[in-house]
MMTF fields as JSON, N, C-alpha, C and O atoms, coordinates in Angstrom:
{
  "mmtfVersion": "1.0.0",
  "mmtfProducer": "UNKNOWN",
  "numBonds": 319,
  "numAtoms": 320,
  "numGroups": 80,
  "numChains": 1,
  "numModels": 1,
  "chainsPerModel": [1],
  "groupsPerChain": [80],
  "chainIdList": ["A"],
  "bondAtomList": [4, 2, 8, 6, 12, 10, 16, 14, 20, 18, 24, 22, 28, 26, 32, 30, 36, 34, 40, 38, 44, 42, 48, 46, 52, 50, 56, 54, 60, 58, 64, 62, 68, 66, 72, 70, 76, 74, 80, 78, 84, 82, 88, 86, 92, 90, 96, 94, 100, 98, 104, 102, 108, 106, 112, 110, 116, 114, 120, 118, 124, 122, 128, 126, 132, 130, 136, 134, 140, 138, 144, 142, 148, 146, 152, 150, 156, 154, 160, 158, 164, 162, 168, 166, 172, 170, 176, 174, 180, 178, 184, 182, 188, 186, 192, 190, 196, 194, 200, 198, 204, 202, 208, 206, 212, 210, 216, 214, 220, 218, 224, 222, 228, 226, 232, 230, 236, 234, 240, 238, 244, 242, 248, 246, 252, 250, 256, 254, 260, 258, 264, 262, 268, 266, 272, 270, 276, 274, 280, 278, 284, 282, 288, 286, 292, 290, 296, 294, 300, 298, 304, 302, 308, 306, 312, 310, 316, 314],
  "bondOrderList": [1, 1, 1, 1, 1, 1, 1, 1, 1, 1, 1, 1, 1, 1, 1, 1, 1, 1, 1, 1, 1, 1, 1, 1, 1, 1, 1, 1, 1, 1, 1, 1, 1, 1, 1, 1, 1, 1, 1, 1, 1, 1, 1, 1, 1, 1, 1, 1, 1, 1, 1, 1, 1, 1, 1, 1, 1, 1, 1, 1, 1, 1, 1, 1, 1, 1, 1, 1, 1, 1, 1, 1, 1, 1, 1, 1, 1, 1, 1],
  "groupList": [{"groupName": "MET", "atomNameList": ["N", "CA", "C", "O"], "elementList": ["N", "C", "C", "O"], "formalChargeList": [0, 0, 0, 0], "bondAtomList": [1, 0, 2, 1, 3, 2], "bondOrderList": [1, 1, 2], "singleLetterCode": "M", "chemCompType": "L-PEPTIDE LINKING"}, {"groupName": "ALA", "atomNameList": ["N", "CA", "C", "O"], "elementList": ["N", "C", "C", "O"], "formalChargeList": [0, 0, 0, 0], "bondAtomList": [1, 0, 2, 1, 3, 2], "bondOrderList": [1, 1, 2], "singleLetterCode": "A", "chemCompType": "L-PEPTIDE LINKING"}, {"groupName": "THR", "atomNameList": ["N", "CA", "C", "O"], "elementList": ["N", "C", "C", "O"], "formalChargeList": [0, 0, 0, 0], "bondAtomList": [1, 0, 2, 1, 3, 2], "bondOrderList": [1, 1, 2], "singleLetterCode": "T", "chemCompType": "L-PEPTIDE LINKING"}, {"groupName": "ARG", "atomNameList": ["N", "CA", "C", "O"], "elementList": ["N", "C", "C", "O"], "formalChargeList": [0, 0, 0, 0], "bondAtomList": [1, 0, 2, 1, 3, 2], "bondOrderList": [1, 1, 2], "singleLetterCode": "R", "chemCompType": "L-PEPTIDE LINKING"}, {"groupName": "LEU", "atomNameList": ["N", "CA", "C", "O"], "elementList": ["N", "C", "C", "O"], "formalChargeList": [0, 0, 0, 0], "bondAtomList": [1, 0, 2, 1, 3, 2], "bondOrderList": [1, 1, 2], "singleLetterCode": "L", "chemCompType": "L-PEPTIDE LINKING"}, {"groupName": "PRO", "atomNameList": ["N", "CA", "C", "O"], "elementList": ["N", "C", "C", "O"], "formalChargeList": [0, 0, 0, 0], "bondAtomList": [1, 0, 2, 1, 3, 2], "bondOrderList": [1, 1, 2], "singleLetterCode": "P", "chemCompType": "L-PEPTIDE LINKING"}, {"groupName": "LYS", "atomNameList": ["N", "CA", "C", "O"], "elementList": ["N", "C", "C", "O"], "formalChargeList": [0, 0, 0, 0], "bondAtomList": [1, 0, 2, 1, 3, 2], "bondOrderList": [1, 1, 2], "singleLetterCode": "K", "chemCompType": "L-PEPTIDE LINKING"}, {"groupName": "VAL", "atomNameList": ["N", "CA", "C", "O"], "elementList": ["N", "C", "C", "O"], "formalChargeList": [0, 0, 0, 0], "bondAtomList": [1, 0, 2, 1, 3, 2], "bondOrderList": [1, 1, 2], "singleLetterCode": "V", "chemCompType": "L-PEPTIDE LINKING"}, {"groupName": "GLY", "atomNameList": ["N", "CA", "C", "O"], "elementList": ["N", "C", "C", "O"], "formalChargeList": [0, 0, 0, 0], "bondAtomList": [1, 0, 2, 1, 3, 2], "bondOrderList": [1, 1, 2], "singleLetterCode": "G", "chemCompType": "PEPTIDE LINKING"}, {"groupName": "ASP", "atomNameList": ["N", "CA", "C", "O"], "elementList": ["N", "C", "C", "O"], "formalChargeList": [0, 0, 0, 0], "bondAtomList": [1, 0, 2, 1, 3, 2], "bondOrderList": [1, 1, 2], "singleLetterCode": "D", "chemCompType": "L-PEPTIDE LINKING"}, {"groupName": "SER", "atomNameList": ["N", "CA", "C", "O"], "elementList": ["N", "C", "C", "O"], "formalChargeList": [0, 0, 0, 0], "bondAtomList": [1, 0, 2, 1, 3, 2], "bondOrderList": [1, 1, 2], "singleLetterCode": "S", "chemCompType": "L-PEPTIDE LINKING"}, {"groupName": "GLU", "atomNameList": ["N", "CA", "C", "O"], "elementList": ["N", "C", "C", "O"], "formalChargeList": [0, 0, 0, 0], "bondAtomList": [1, 0, 2, 1, 3, 2], "bondOrderList": [1, 1, 2], "singleLetterCode": "E", "chemCompType": "L-PEPTIDE LINKING"}, {"groupName": "TRP", "atomNameList": ["N", "CA", "C", "O"], "elementList": ["N", "C", "C", "O"], "formalChargeList": [0, 0, 0, 0], "bondAtomList": [1, 0, 2, 1, 3, 2], "bondOrderList": [1, 1, 2], "singleLetterCode": "W", "chemCompType": "L-PEPTIDE LINKING"}, {"groupName": "HIS", "atomNameList": ["N", "CA", "C", "O"], "elementList": ["N", "C", "C", "O"], "formalChargeList": [0, 0, 0, 0], "bondAtomList": [1, 0, 2, 1, 3, 2], "bondOrderList": [1, 1, 2], "singleLetterCode": "H", "chemCompType": "L-PEPTIDE LINKING"}, {"groupName": "ILE", "atomNameList": ["N", "CA", "C", "O"], "elementList": ["N", "C", "C", "O"], "formalChargeList": [0, 0, 0, 0], "bondAtomList": [1, 0, 2, 1, 3, 2], "bondOrderList": [1, 1, 2], "singleLetterCode": "I", "chemCompType": "L-PEPTIDE LINKING"}],
  "groupTypeList": [0, 1, 2, 3, 2, 2, 4, 5, 3, 3, 6, 3, 2, 7, 1, 5, 3, 3, 7, 3, 2, 1, 1, 1, 7, 8, 1, 1, 1, 1, 3, 1, 7, 9, 3, 7, 4, 10, 10, 11, 11, 1, 4, 1, 4, 4, 4, 3, 3, 4, 11, 1, 1, 8, 12, 13, 14, 11, 3, 11, 5, 11, 1, 2, 11, 3, 3, 8, 1, 1, 1, 13, 4, 2, 5, 5, 1, 3, 1, 3],
  "groupIdList": [1, 2, 3, 4, 5, 6, 7, 8, 9, 10, 11, 12, 13, 14, 15, 16, 17, 18, 19, 20, 21, 22, 23, 24, 25, 26, 27, 28, 29, 30, 31, 32, 33, 34, 35, 36, 37, 38, 39, 40, 41, 42, 43, 44, 45, 46, 47, 48, 49, 50, 51, 52, 53, 54, 55, 56, 57, 58, 59, 60, 61, 62, 63, 64, 65, 66, 67, 68, 69, 70, 71, 72, 73, 74, 75, 76, 77, 78, 79, 80],
  "secStructList": [7, 7, 7, 7, 7, 7, 7, 7, 7, 7, 7, 7, 7, 7, 7, 2, 2, 2, 2, 2, 2, 2, 2, 2, 2, 2, 2, 2, 2, 2, 2, 2, 2, 2, 2, 2, 2, 2, 7, 2, 2, 2, 2, 2, 2, 2, 2, 2, 2, 2, 2, 2, 6, 6, 7, 3, 3, 3, 3, 7, 7, 6, 6, 1, 7, 6, 6, 6, 7, 7, 3, 3, 3, 3, 7, 7, 6, 6, 7, 7],
  "xCoordList": [94.234, 94.348, 93.627, 92.783, 94.08, 93.355, 92.727, 93.2, 91.736, 90.673, 90.806, 90.971, 90.758, 90.601, 89.35, 88.268, 89.432, 88.149, 88.2, 89.257, 87.067, 86.645, 86.1, 85.27, 86.522, 86.238, 85.176, 85.4, 84.13, 83.271, 83.972, 85.023, 83.653, 84.166, 83.853, 82.794, 84.985, 84.608, 83.896, 84.268, 82.763, 82.479, 83.326, 83.61, 83.798, 84.385, 83.883, 82.79, 84.487, 84.044, 84.803, 85.978, 83.615, 84.166, 85.473, 85.343, 86.299, 87.712, 87.236, 86.493, 87.715, 87.573, 87.876, 87.308, 89.144, 89.463, 88.376, 87.931, 87.958, 86.761, 85.364, 84.472, 85.682, 84.104, 84.66, 84.063, 86.11, 86.573, 86.734, 87.091, 86.613, 87.224, 85.476, 85.233, 84.773, 83.25, 82.748, 82.083, 83.036, 82.284, 83.12, 82.506, 84.363, 85.457, 85.004, 84.984, 84.647, 84.117, 82.958, 82.736, 81.94, 80.751, 80.414, 79.553, 81.252, 81.643, 82.112, 81.316, 83.069, 83.906, 82.82, 82.882, 81.857, 80.781, 79.599, 79.122, 79.243, 78.305, 78.744, 78.06, 80.032, 80.663, 80.772, 80.539, 81.139, 80.979, 79.622, 79.544, 78.56, 77.558, 77.029, 76.672, 77.028, 76.693, 77.74, 77.07, 78.831, 80.043, 79.093, 78.501, 79.065, 78.362, 76.677, 76.202, 76.227, 74.713, 74.507, 73.477, 75.772, 75.849, 76.545, 76.698, 76.91, 77.584, 76.963, 77.088, 76.175, 75.318, 76.356, 76.147, 77.434, 78.533, 78.747, 78.751, 78.936, 79.27, 78.146, 78.145, 77.151, 75.759, 75.293, 74.549, 75.554, 75.746, 76.731, 76.443, 77.738, 79.248, 78.4, 78.203, 77.903, 77.603, 76.369, 76.343, 75.414, 74.436, 74.899, 74.109, 75.852, 76.548, 77.112, 77.063, 77.895, 78.526, 77.588, 77.864, 76.78, 75.179, 75.02, 75.253, 74.691, 73.976, 75.063, 74.653, 76.239, 76.993, 77.405, 77.923, 77.192, 77.001, 76.067, 75.988, 74.86, 73.518, 72.629, 71.491, 72.889, 71.436, 70.475, 70.858, 69.269, 68.304, 67.642, 67.018, 67.931, 67.601, 66.461, 66.582, 65.103, 63.972, 64.209, 64.361, 64.199, 64.204, 62.812, 62.23, 62.432, 61.445, 61.725, 62.801, 60.637, 60.813, 61.609, 61.403, 62.66, 63.096, 62.14, 62.499, 61.093, 60.097, 59.264, 58.256, 59.761, 59.496, 60.351, 61.464, 59.999, 60.993, 62.163, 61.852, 63.198, 64.255, 64.547, 65.258, 63.872, 63.422, 62.674, 62.932, 61.75, 60.604, 61.071, 60.57, 62.198, 62.376, 63.109, 64.046, 62.566, 62.645, 63.217, 62.833, 64.341, 64.626, 64.727, 65.266, 64.079, 63.965, 64.983, 65.359, 65.567, 66.502, 66.148, 65.548, 66.51, 66.241, 67.845, 68.793, 67.63, 69.223, 69.639, 68.789, 70.606, 70.992, 70.287, 70.061, 70.051, 69.58, 70.456, 70.012, 71.606, 72.11, 72.307, 73.003, 71.886, 71.475, 70.243, 70.066, 69.276, 68.096, 67.999, 66.995],
  "yCoordList": [44.907, 45.864, 45.009, 44.13, 45.405, 44.936, 45.739, 46.855, 45.452, 46.247, 46.433, 45.408, 47.536, 47.632, 47.372, 47.761, 46.726, 46.831, 47.802, 48.245, 48.346, 49.543, 49.157, 48.248, 49.88, 49.415, 50.249, 51.438, 50.097, 51.142, 52.289, 51.987, 53.27, 54.242, 54.058, 53.571, 54.534, 54.4, 56.038, 57.058, 55.881, 57.082, 57.472, 56.747, 58.625, 59.514, 60.004, 60.571, 59.889, 60.152, 61.39, 61.684, 62.225, 63.09, 63.215, 62.745, 63.669, 63.792, 64.164, 65.131, 63.287, 63.743, 64.667, 65.137, 65.437, 67.012, 68.06, 68.901, 67.761, 68.856, 68.751, 69.554, 67.475, 67.811, 68.459, 69.325, 67.834, 68.372, 69.902, 70.51, 70.625, 71.901, 72.694, 73.888, 71.932, 72.544, 72.487, 73.433, 71.336, 71.487, 72.497, 73.185, 72.792, 73.686, 75.202, 76.083, 75.585, 76.949, 76.945, 77.996, 76.071, 76.191, 76.636, 77.442, 75.957, 76.102, 77.509, 78.346, 77.946, 79.146, 80.369, 81.356, 80.285, 81.21, 81.079, 82.16, 80.202, 80.05, 81.183, 82.033, 80.826, 81.573, 82.894, 83.723, 83.123, 84.77, 85.69, 86.808, 84.727, 85.393, 85.367, 86.444, 84.573, 84.301, 85.71, 86.623, 85.931, 86.999, 88.372, 89.049, 88.615, 89.693, 90.078, 91.163, 88.969, 89.338, 89.163, 89.116, 89.09, 89.135, 90.566, 90.97, 91.207, 92.634, 93.687, 93.705, 94.769, 95.74, 96.632, 96.838, 96.981, 97.523, 96.845, 97.469, 95.541, 94.934, 94.768, 94.885, 94.53, 94.789, 96.041, 96.07, 97.086, 98.468, 98.567, 99.015, 98.12, 98.237, 97.518, 98.088, 96.293, 95.412, 96.022, 95.9, 96.604, 97.344, 98.636, 99.185, 99.225, 100.857, 100.55, 101.319, 98.735, 98.71, 98.017, 97.897, 97.745, 97.035, 98.257, 98.417, 99.299, 100.525, 101.555, 102.411, 101.215, 101.675, 100.858, 101.529, 99.843, 98.795, 98.86, 98.165, 99.911, 99.863, 99.272, 99.455, 98.457, 97.932, 98.873, 99.942, 98.516, 99.445, 98.682, 97.632, 99.565, 98.434, 99.184, 100.407, 98.516, 98.984, 98.386, 97.197, 99.55, 99.084, 99.668, 100.73, 98.45, 99.073, 100.62, 101.134, 100.97, 102.299, 101.899, 100.825, 102.767, 102.489, 101.976, 101.091, 102.492, 102.574, 101.105, 100.854, 100.33, 98.711, 97.951, 98.416, 96.864, 96.039, 95.676, 95.666, 95.439, 95.141, 93.514, 93.19, 92.532, 91.596, 91.332, 90.297, 92.043, 92.026, 92.674, 92.45, 93.618, 94.348, 93.569, 92.784, 93.893, 93.045, 94.201, 95.366, 93.706, 94.534, 93.874, 92.823, 94.8, 94.148, 94.743, 95.887, 93.795, 94.017, 93.87, 92.872, 94.882, 94.896, 95.178, 95.896, 94.429, 94.256, 95.451, 95.959, 95.796, 97.025, 96.549, 95.418, 97.879, 97.517, 96.714, 96.398, 96.649, 96.027, 94.257, 93.375, 94.222, 92.79, 91.995, 90.819, 92.978, 92.328, 91.886, 91.279],
  "zCoordList": [53.839, 54.908, 56.054, 55.879, 57.099, 58.545, 59.13, 59.347, 59.461, 60.017, 61.525, 62.185, 62.118, 63.219, 64.028, 63.587, 65.209, 66.187, 66.805, 67.254, 66.963, 68.144, 69.019, 68.992, 70.139, 71.318, 72.117, 71.889, 72.945, 73.315, 74.038, 74.603, 74.095, 74.807, 76.114, 76.51, 76.971, 78.676, 78.841, 78.261, 79.83, 80.452, 81.396, 82.349, 81.227, 81.941, 83.227, 83.193, 84.372, 85.678, 86.107, 85.887, 86.944, 87.318, 88.471, 89.601, 88.18, 88.93, 90.156, 90.328, 91.19, 92.698, 93.097, 94.083, 92.328, 93.13, 92.858, 93.639, 91.235, 90.749, 92.039, 92.313, 92.564, 93.689, 94.992, 95.632, 95.366, 96.715, 96.349, 97.358, 95.397, 95.001, 94.844, 95.018, 94.586, 94.403, 95.789, 96.211, 96.634, 97.999, 98.611, 99.427, 98.453, 99.29, 98.709, 99.569, 97.373, 97.118, 97.617, 98.219, 97.637, 98.137, 99.624, 99.975, 100.367, 102.056, 101.794, 102.219, 101.274, 101.322, 101.085, 101.818, 100.08, 99.414, 100.709, 101.054, 101.231, 102.511, 103.797, 104.368, 103.947, 104.97, 104.822, 105.702, 103.667, 102.938, 103.317, 103.826, 102.845, 102.714, 104.578, 105.055, 105.15, 106.69, 107.113, 107.596, 107.035, 107.393, 106.951, 107.793, 105.662, 105.239, 106.022, 106.356, 106.09, 106.741, 108.347, 109.019, 108.675, 110.38, 110.78, 111.933, 109.647, 110.053, 109.387, 108.162, 110.052, 109.532, 108.253, 107.057, 109.1, 108.048, 106.814, 105.752, 106.877, 105.582, 105.061, 103.835, 105.554, 104.471, 104.111, 103.131, 104.669, 104.154, 102.832, 101.722, 103.203, 102.08, 100.978, 99.905, 101.226, 99.744, 99.115, 97.891, 99.622, 99.007, 98.571, 97.804, 98.809, 98.415, 96.988, 96.029, 97.02, 95.936, 94.706, 93.513, 95.2, 94.028, 93.696, 92.498, 94.296, 94.21, 93.071, 92.287, 93.257, 92.571, 90.944, 90.051, 90.812, 89.877, 89.207, 88.194, 89.663, 88.785, 89.207, 88.777, 90.106, 90.854, 91.462, 91.937, 91.461, 92.358, 93.238, 93.082, 94.506, 95.781, 96.169, 96.239, 96.497, 97.039, 98.588, 98.869, 99.549, 100.91, 101.69, 101.472, 102.822, 103.515, 104.489, 104.794, 104.731, 105.875, 106.898, 107.463, 107.267, 108.597, 109.75, 110.527, 109.803, 111.221, 111.058, 111.718, 110.228, 110.299, 111.195, 111.441, 111.711, 112.622, 111.637, 110.446, 111.894, 111.033, 110.654, 109.703, 111.567, 111.015, 109.98, 109.366, 109.595, 108.649, 107.444, 106.342, 107.679, 106.567, 105.147, 105.296, 103.821, 102.932, 102.046, 102.159, 100.991, 100.477, 98.723, 98.377, 97.922, 96.238, 95.74, 95.994, 94.843, 93.753, 92.408, 92.009, 91.617, 90.169, 89.526, 89.846, 88.708, 87.924, 87.0, 86.27, 87.012, 86.1, 84.574, 84.142, 83.974, 82.904, 81.305, 80.201, 81.828, 80.82, 81.432, 80.929, 82.019, 82.797, 82.658, 82.976, 82.037, 81.81, 80.517, 80.146]
}
């Protein structure tokens, strides 16, 4: 029987469309975050939805300045 010579496998490169898709998805996500954080109503809706999903959100007292206010998120028990 004749033996077959094996050729070394070529490394596959990432398909250009994957790179374009990942960049587009990243840009869309960044725009969505900017849109949510720039609107107090949208941010309030996001916080309500997170709380409804089981997240615990610790807010700073309202008397503090808005720019310095921070919120600490605790994931739901099922995600820990």
